[in-house]
C-alpha positions in Angstrom: -29.6 3.2 -12.3 -33.1 4.3 -13.3 -33.8 5.5 -9.8 -30.6 7.6 -9.5 -30.9 11.4 -9.7 -30.0 12.8 -13.1 -26.7 14.6 -13.5 -28.7 17.8 -14.2 -30.0 17.6 -10.6 -26.7 18.9 -9.3 -24.8 22.2 -9.8 -21.1 21.9 -9.1 -18.7 24.9 -9.2 -15.0 25.4 -8.6 -14.0 29.0 -7.6 -17.4 30.1 -8.9 -17.0 28.4 -12.4 -19.5 25.7 -13.3 -18.3 22.1 -13.8 -20.5 19.7 -15.6 -21.6 16.5 -13.9 -21.2 13.5 -16.3 -22.3 10.7 -14.0 -24.0 9.9 -10.7 -23.3 6.8 -8.5 -25.0 5.3 -5.4 -23.6 3.2 -2.7 -25.2 1.8 0.5 -23.2 0.3 3.3 -23.8 -0.5 7.0 -22.4 2.3 9.1 -23.1 1.1 12.6 -24.5 -2.1 14.0 -23.9 -2.8 17.7 -24.7 -6.4 18.9 -26.0 -5.7 22.4 -28.6 -3.1 21.5 -30.1 -3.2 18.1 -29.2 0.2 16.5 -28.6 -0.5 12.8 -27.5 2.6 10.8 -27.1 2.5 7.1 -25.1 5.0 5.1 -26.4 6.0 1.7 -23.9 7.8 -0.4 -24.0 9.7 -3.8 -20.8 10.2 -5.9 -20.6 12.7 -8.7 -18.4 12.1 -11.7 -17.3 15.4 -13.1 -16.6 16.3 -16.7 -13.4 18.2 -16.0 -10.7 18.2 -13.2 -11.0 20.5 -10.2 -8.1 22.9 -10.0 -5.7 22.5 -7.1 -6.7 24.7 -4.1 -10.1 25.5 -5.7 -13.2 26.0 -3.4 -15.8 23.5 -4.6 -19.5 23.9 -4.1 -22.3 21.3 -4.7 -26.0 22.4 -4.8 -29.3 20.8 -5.7 -31.0 23.7 -7.5 -34.4 21.9 -7.8 -34.5 21.2 -4.1 -35.6 17.6 -4.7 -32.7 16.0 -2.8 -32.0 18.7 -0.2 -32.9 22.3 0.3 -31.9 24.4 -2.7 -30.4 27.0 -0.3 -27.9 24.4 1.0 -24.5 24.6 -0.6 -21.9 21.9 0.3 -18.5 23.5 0.2 -15.0 22.0 0.4 -11.5 23.0 -0.6 -9.5 20.9 -3.0 -6.5 20.8 -0.7 -3.6 18.6 -1.7 -3.4 17.2 1.8 -7.1 16.6 2.3 -8.2 13.2 3.7 -9.0 10.6 1.1 -10.9 7.4 2.0 -9.1 5.7 -1.0 -5.8 5.5 0.9 -5.6 2.7 3.4 -2.8 2.5 5.9 -2.1 0.5 9.0 -3.3 3.1 11.6 -1.7 1.0 14.4 1.6 2.0 12.9 4.6 0.5 11.2 7.9 -0.9 12.6 11.2 0.3 11.3 13.1 -2.4 9.5 10.0 -4.3 8.5 7.7 -4.2 5.5 5.6 -1.1 5.2 2.8 -1.1 2.6 -0.4 0.9 2.0 -3.2 0.2 -0.4 -4.9 2.6 -2.7 -8.4 1.9 -4.1 -12.1 2.8 -3.6 -15.5 1.5 -4.6 -18.0 4.0 -6.0 -21.0 1.8 -6.0 -22.9 1.8 -9.3 -19.9 3.5 -11.0 -17.6 0.7 -10.1 -14.0 1.3 -8.9 -12.4 4.7 -8.7 -9.8 5.4 -11.4 -6.6 5.9 -9.4 -4.1 8.6 -10.7 -0.8 6.7 -10.8 1.5 8.8 -13.0 2.9 10.8 -10.0 3.2 7.8 -7.7 2.9 8.4 -4.0 4.6 10.3 -1.3 5.2 10.0 2.4 4.6 13.3 4.1 5.0 14.6 7.6 1.7 14.5 9.4 2.3 17.9 10.9 3.5 20.1 8.1 3.0 18.0 4.9 6.6 18.1 3.9 7.6 15.2 1.6 10.1 12.8 3.1 9.8 9.8 0.7 8.5 9.2 -2.9 7.7 5.9 -4.6 5.7 4.3 -7.4 2.2 2.7 -7.2 2.1 -0.9 -8.3 -1.1 -2.4 -9.5 -2.3 -5.2 -7.2 -5.6 -6.7 -8.5 -7.3 -9.3 -6.3 -7.6 -12.8 -7.6 -9.8 -15.9 -7.0 -13.2 -14.5 -8.1 -15.4 -16.5 -10.5 -18.0 -13.9 -11.2 -18.2 -10.8 -13.3 -17.4 -7.9 -13.0 -14.3 -9.0 -11.0 -14.0 -6.7 -8.0 -10.8 -5.1 -6.6 -9.1 -4.8 -10.0 -8.2 -1.1 -9.7 -6.2 -1.5 -6.4 -2.6 -0.2 -6.1 0.1 -0.9 -3.6 2.4 1.8 -2.1 5.5 0.0 -0.8 7.7 2.2 1.4 9.6 -0.5 3.2 12.9 1.2 2.6 11.9 4.3 4.6 12.8 3.9 8.2 12.9 7.4 9.8 10.8 7.4 13.0 8.0 9.9 13.1 4.3 10.5 12.3 3.4 10.5 8.6 0.7 10.2 6.0 0.6 8.6 2.6 -0.2 11.1 -0.1 -1.2 10.5 -3.7 -1.1 13.7 -5.9 -4.6 14.5 -7.1 -6.2 12.2 -4.6 -5.3 13.4 -1.1 -3.8 11.8 2.0 -4.4 8.9 4.4 -5.0 9.0 8.1 -1.8 9.7 10.0 0.3 6.8 11.3 3.4 6.3 13.4 6.6 4.8 12.2 8.6 3.6 15.2 10.3 0.5 16.6 8.0 0.7 19.6 5.0 -0.1 17.4 5.9 -3.8 17.8 4.8 -3.5 21.5 1.4 -2.4 20.3 1.0 -5.6 18.3 2.3 -7.7 21.1 -0.1 -6.1 23.6 -3.1 -6.6 21.3 -2.2 -10.2 20.8 -1.8 -10.8 24.5 -5.1 -9.2 25.3 -6.8 -11.4 22.6 -5.4 -14.5 24.2 -6.6 -13.3 27.6 -10.1 -12.5 26.6 -10.5 -15.8 24.8 -9.6 -17.8 28.0 -12.1 -20.5 28.9 -12.7 -22.4 32.1 -10.3 -20.2 34.1 
């Protein structure tokens, strides 16, 4: 943590009003690593923990006034849209089959700050991918991982969104109020054909001596 930028290195605002930065986190992960041609690319990410919530719909700006991390003239801007994409929401992007189990997972690792605190009071919603209209609501159930013998135990702030009872075909997203939405996914009986085709292709490409 000693090498991390100080919270004072950042200036965060929401609709022009300053928001204090209470913590800074760092995470490094492999982003791209093809096998045939060596081209390893590593993503280095900074996360800012804020001292107060960002109002819904607010325009958020992040600057580095001292210019030590990036140019002081650069202002990263985003809108706190309720339907913005969130990497903390994990769905089956291949799709779900009506009449079968349908679950999504909610959780995210922030690097040196540990796991993201998931807002669970409002549960989760299934929304139309096109307009964002809510078509289903449910509760988030904590689903910590097990089997680890070291500390701190990972994957303890993970939650499950079970919408198995929702069977209306269409294209949807999972939405957690205050957190955002997942990638879109399809719910349709034809999704089973996608799984069958993928399995068949897997068998075909693993053939040997043919």
